C-alpha positions in Angstrom: 0.0 0.0 0.0 1.3 3.4 -1.0 1.7 5.5 2.2 0.9 8.7 0.3 -2.4 7.4 -1.0 -3.3 6.0 2.4 -2.6 9.4 4.1 -4.6 11.2 1.4 -7.6 8.8 2.0 -7.4 9.3 5.7 -7.1 13.0 5.5 -10.2 13.3 3.2 -12.3 11.1 5.5 -11.2 13.1 8.6 -11.9 16.4 6.8 -15.4 15.1 5.9 -16.1 14.0 9.5 -14.8 17.3 10.9 -16.9 19.4 8.4 -20.0 17.3 9.1 -19.5 17.8 12.9 -19.5 21.5 12.7 -22.4 21.5 10.2 -24.6 19.2 12.3 -23.9 21.1 15.5 -25.0 24.3 13.9 -28.1 22.7 12.5 -29.0 21.0 15.8 -28.5 24.3 17.6 -30.8 26.1 15.1 -33.5 23.3 15.6 -33.3 23.7 19.4 -33.7 27.5 19.1 -36.8 27.0 16.9 -38.2 24.6 19.5 -37.8 27.2 22.3 -34.8 25.2 23.7 -32.2 27.8 22.9 -30.0 26.8 25.8 -29.5 23.2 24.7 -27.5 24.0 21.6 -24.8 26.0 23.4 -24.7 23.4 26.2 -24.2 20.7 23.6 -21.2 22.5 22.1 -19.7 23.5 25.5 -19.9 20.0 27.0 -18.4 18.5 23.8 -15.4 20.8 23.8 -14.8 20.6 27.6 -14.7 16.8 27.5 -12.5 17.0 24.4 -10.0 18.9 26.4 -9.8 16.2 29.0 -9.9 13.3 26.5 -6.9 14.7 24.6 -4.8 14.4 27.8 -5.6 10.8 28.2 -6.0 9.6 24.6 -2.3 8.9 24.0 -2.3 6.2 26.7 -5.1 4.2 25.0 -3.9 0.7 24.3 -6.3 -0.2 21.4 -5.1 -0.5 17.9 -5.1 2.7 15.9 -7.8 1.8 13.4 -10.0 0.5 16.2 -9.6 3.8 18.0 -10.6 5.7 14.9 -13.6 3.5 14.3 -14.9 3.7 17.9 -14.4 7.5 17.8 -16.3 7.9 14.5 -19.2 5.8 15.9 -19.3 8.0 19.0 -19.6 11.1 16.8 -22.5 9.5 15.0 -24.1 8.7 18.4 -23.9 12.4 19.3 -25.6 13.4 16.1 -28.4 10.8 16.6 -29.3 12.1 20.1 -30.8 15.2 18.3 -33.3 12.9 16.6 -34.8 11.8 19.9 -35.1 15.3 21.5 -38.7 15.9 20.3 -39.9 12.6 21.8 -38.7 13.0 25.4 -39.6 15.2 28.4 -37.8 18.5 29.1 -35.4 17.3 31.9 -34.4 14.3 29.8 -33.7 16.5 26.8 -30.8 18.0 28.8 -29.6 14.7 30.0 -29.7 13.2 26.5 -27.9 16.2 25.0 -25.2 16.4 27.7 -24.6 12.6 27.5 -24.3 12.6 23.7 -22.0 15.7 23.9 -19.8 14.1 26.5 -19.4 10.9 24.5 -18.6 12.9 21.4 -16.0 15.0 23.3 -14.4 12.0 24.8 -14.1 10.3 21.4 -12.8 13.5 19.8 -9.5 13.3 21.7 -9.2 9.7 20.7 -9.9 10.5 17.1 -7.4 13.4 16.8 -4.6 11.5 18.6 -5.1 8.3 16.7 -5.2 10.1 13.3 -1.9 11.8 14.1 -0.4 8.5 15.1 -1.6 6.7 12.0 -0.2 9.3 9.7 3.1 9.3 11.6 3.3 5.5 11.2 2.5 5.2 7.5 4.7 8.1 6.4 
């Protein structure tokens, strides 16, 4: 396998995920504002970035294989996106719990994704 092609593929996939994350968070924040839940969107973003700070510190010590780390982190991002689908069907207190839980999972996996991507590129180059 050509390392340059592998690096290019990974970079494109990472760029798509990163772009999708920002877009989805913006859309979800707008949807919450339209549903008179204007505080949930900023809470979602704040919790996500706060947990990302902590996960970046501990992510280098993860003992999983690099590709498994990236897979788990990507699935966790998707989990955060899907929590927004359930918001209309749950009561108000649970909306906050669901949002904070999804954001925390996303933030924890973000550190894992960023660190594993850097490691992977370092190894194949």
